[in-house]
C-alpha positions in Angstrom: -8.1 29.3 -13.8 -6.7 26.8 -15.6 -4.0 24.8 -13.8 -0.6 22.3 -14.6 -0.9 19.2 -13.9 2.3 19.3 -11.7 -0.2 21.9 -9.6 -3.3 19.3 -9.6 -1.4 16.8 -8.3 0.4 19.3 -5.4 -3.7 20.1 -4.7 -4.2 16.3 -4.4 -1.0 15.7 -2.3 -2.0 18.4 0.3 -5.6 16.9 0.5 -4.7 13.9 1.3 -2.3 15.3 4.4 -5.1 17.6 5.2 -7.2 14.5 5.8 -4.5 12.2 7.6 -4.3 15.3 10.0 -7.5 15.6 10.5 -7.8 11.8 11.0 -5.4 11.9 13.4 -6.6 15.0 15.8 -9.8 12.7 15.9 -8.1 9.3 16.8 -6.3 11.6 19.5 -9.4 13.3 20.8 -10.6 10.1 21.4 -7.9 8.6 23.6 -6.3 6.6 20.9 -3.8 5.6 20.5 -3.8 4.6 23.9 -0.6 4.9 26.1 2.1 2.3 25.8 2.6 0.2 29.0 5.9 -1.4 27.7 9.1 -0.1 27.8 10.5 -1.9 24.9 8.8 -3.7 22.0 7.9 -7.7 22.2 11.9 -10.0 21.5 11.9 -10.9 18.1 10.4 -8.4 16.2 13.1 -6.8 14.3 13.5 -10.5 12.7 9.8 -10.2 11.5 10.0 -7.0 9.8 10.2 -5.8 6.2 13.6 -4.3 5.0 13.6 -1.1 4.1 12.7 -1.0 0.3 11.0 -4.7 0.2 8.0 -5.7 -1.9 4.8 -5.9 0.5 3.7 -9.2 0.5 -0.1 -10.2 -0.6 -2.1 -9.4 2.3 -5.5 -9.7 3.4 -6.8 -7.4 6.5 -9.9 -7.7 8.2 -11.7 -4.7 8.7 -15.2 -3.7 10.0 -16.5 -2.5 6.6 -15.1 -5.6 5.2 -11.7 -7.6 4.0 -9.2 -5.0 2.6 -6.7 -6.7 0.0 -3.2 -5.3 -0.8 -2.1 -6.7 -4.1 1.6 -6.4 -5.1 2.2 -4.0 -7.7 -0.5 -1.6 -6.3 -0.3 1.4 -4.1 -1.3 1.5 -0.8 -0.7 4.1 2.2 -0.8 2.5 5.1 -1.0 4.2 8.7 0.4 2.6 11.9 -0.5 3.8 15.3 2.0 1.8 18.0 -0.5 1.8 20.7 0.3 -0.3 23.6 2.7 -3.2 22.9 
């Protein structure tokens, strides 16, 4: 059966959504993110946040599998869990 390019993209998007949902369920089952112990965020955090639509700066994050590099002009998906302040 032949699919159109748009249906192929939709299948890829749905597969990604299913993977993210599966990861979220696994993290919750393992107790993550932990319940927040603060009622509000740290003071001044708003001044350090990027504005909506701002370019993500060149960044290197250290992970258990090695460094992860975020370069301007490339597409990245970040998932943030608030966890405990």
